[in-house]
N, C-alpha and C positions, 0 to 999 in steps of 0.2 A: 432616472429609472435604471434599475439593475435587471439584467437579463441573464438567464442560464439556458443555453441551447435555443436562443431566440424567444424565450418565454419570459415575460415580465414577472418577477417573483411576487409582486403584489397581487397577481391574478391567480395564484395557486395556494393551496392550504399549506400550513406549516409542516404537516406530515409529508406531503408531496415534495416540498422543498428539501426536507431532510433526506428523502430517498434519492434525490438527485445529486447529493454531495457524498463523496467517500472521504472518510477521515481516518488518519493514523496519528496517534499521539505517543509521546514517550512513556506515558503511564498506560500500560496495556489493560484492556478489558479481558478478564479471564472468566470462563464459566467452569464450574465443577461438573464437567461433562466430557464426552469423547473429543478427540482431536477434530473429527469430522464436524461435530456440532460447533466447536470453537472456530472453525474455518467458515462455516455456513450458518451463522447464528440466526439469520433471518428465516431459516427453514426449520427452526427448533420446534415449532408447533404444528408442523405438517403431519400428515398421516404417517403411521409407522413406515419406516423405510422399505421400499420395494426394491428388489434386486432386478430391476428392469434394465434394459440396454442403456437408457439415459443415465441412470444412477451409476452403473458400472463405468461408463465413459467419464463421468464427473469424478469418480474415485481415481481413475487412471490419471486424469488431469491434475488432481490434487497431489497424488504421489509424485508425478513428474515435476510439479512446481516446487514441492518440498525438497526433492533431490537437487533441483537447480539452486536452491537456497542453502544447500548443504546441511539440512536439519532432518533428513529422512532416516539416516542410519540409527541414531539413538531411538527414534520413534518405532522403527521396524522391529527392533529388539523387544519392545514393550507391548506389541500388539497392533502396530500400524494405526490406521485411521480410527480403529475401535478402542484404542488405548485411552484411558482417562488422562486428561492434561496434567493433573497433579502427580500422576504416577510416572510420567516421563522424566520429570526433573530438569526441564529446560532452564538455562541461565537467563538473565535479563536480556542479554543480546539475542539469544535464540528465540525468546518470546517476541522481540521486535521483528525478527524474521518471520515468525508465524503470523504476526499482525500484518506484515506486508503481503504475505500469501492470502490472508483474509481479504484485504483490500482489492487485490487482483481478482480474486474469485467474485467479489461483489461487483466489480466493474464488468466482468464477463457476463454476469447474470442480469444486470440492470442496464448496461450500456451507459451508465452515468459518465459524464465527461468533465466533471470538476473534482479534483483530488486535493485535499488539504493534508499536508504532512507537517507535524510539529515535532521536531527533533526525532524523527522516525528511525535514525541510525545512530543515535547518540551513544548506545551501549555496545556497538560492534567495532571490531578492529578495522584498520585501514584497508587491508586486502579484501575482507568480506564486503566492506562498503563499496569498493569498485565493482564487485559482482552485483551487489544490490542496485547500484546506479544504472548498470546496464539492463538489469531485469526491469527496473522501473521505466526506463526509457522505452524498452521493447513493449511492455505490457500496457503502458499508458500513452502510447502513440495516439495522437488525435485528441488527447485530453489536455485540459489546462491543469497544470500541477503547480500549486503554491506550496512552497516549502519554507519553514522557519528552521534555521540551522545556525549553530555557532561555528561549526567547522566548514571552511570553504570547500573542502573536498566533497561534502554532501550535496553540493549544487554545481559541481564541476561541469556537467554536461547540459546545463539548462540554457534556454534561449535568451533569457534576460535575467538580470540580477538587480535587486533593489536593496541597497545596504542602508541600515538604520542605526542611529546612535541616539539613545535616550528619546526615542519616538520621532526623531527628525530624520528625513532622508539626507544622507551624506554622499551617496553615489548611486547612479542608475546607468546600467549598460545593457545593451542588447548584443546577442551573438554577432550580428552583422557589424556592430560598432567595434568589437574586439578584433574581428577578422580584418576590418579596414585598417585598424591600428597596426596589426602585425604585418600587413602587406606594405604599409608605408615605411616600416623600419628596415 
């Protein structure tokens, strides 16, 4: 039996299951729409945007998140959250950062606690990756985060690591295992 948040996945619909999992892949999904719509794609079919207090707070949260990921400045020059994604001219690495912001917003909206990341930082530099690792750790605290990565720096702060080679497990460690090994030396 496989459970997510204590619920047997066989007992829920496939759509419900998909809503409980947040995914980030190296191949980003892009919509020919505003940055806001790209960050909140599950609200694309909602009523026309109201400038109510909740929407304004969400916009402030989006702006703050994009600033923390260092991708707000080029966006602000093009119209902020109302800019069309294709007009902003983000690089592949910046698009990965935008997708990380999307996943964080999705988690905040749904409370989903299972996050799957497939090479989510493969196109960003090492210093930006350190910032992203901190942001992921802060924003997905209390979540199970499964990351597929070729660079060990992408999983530097994880509680446990499972290293595979040609589909076979070659090493498995937990944070407590590595701490014990450091204390022994």
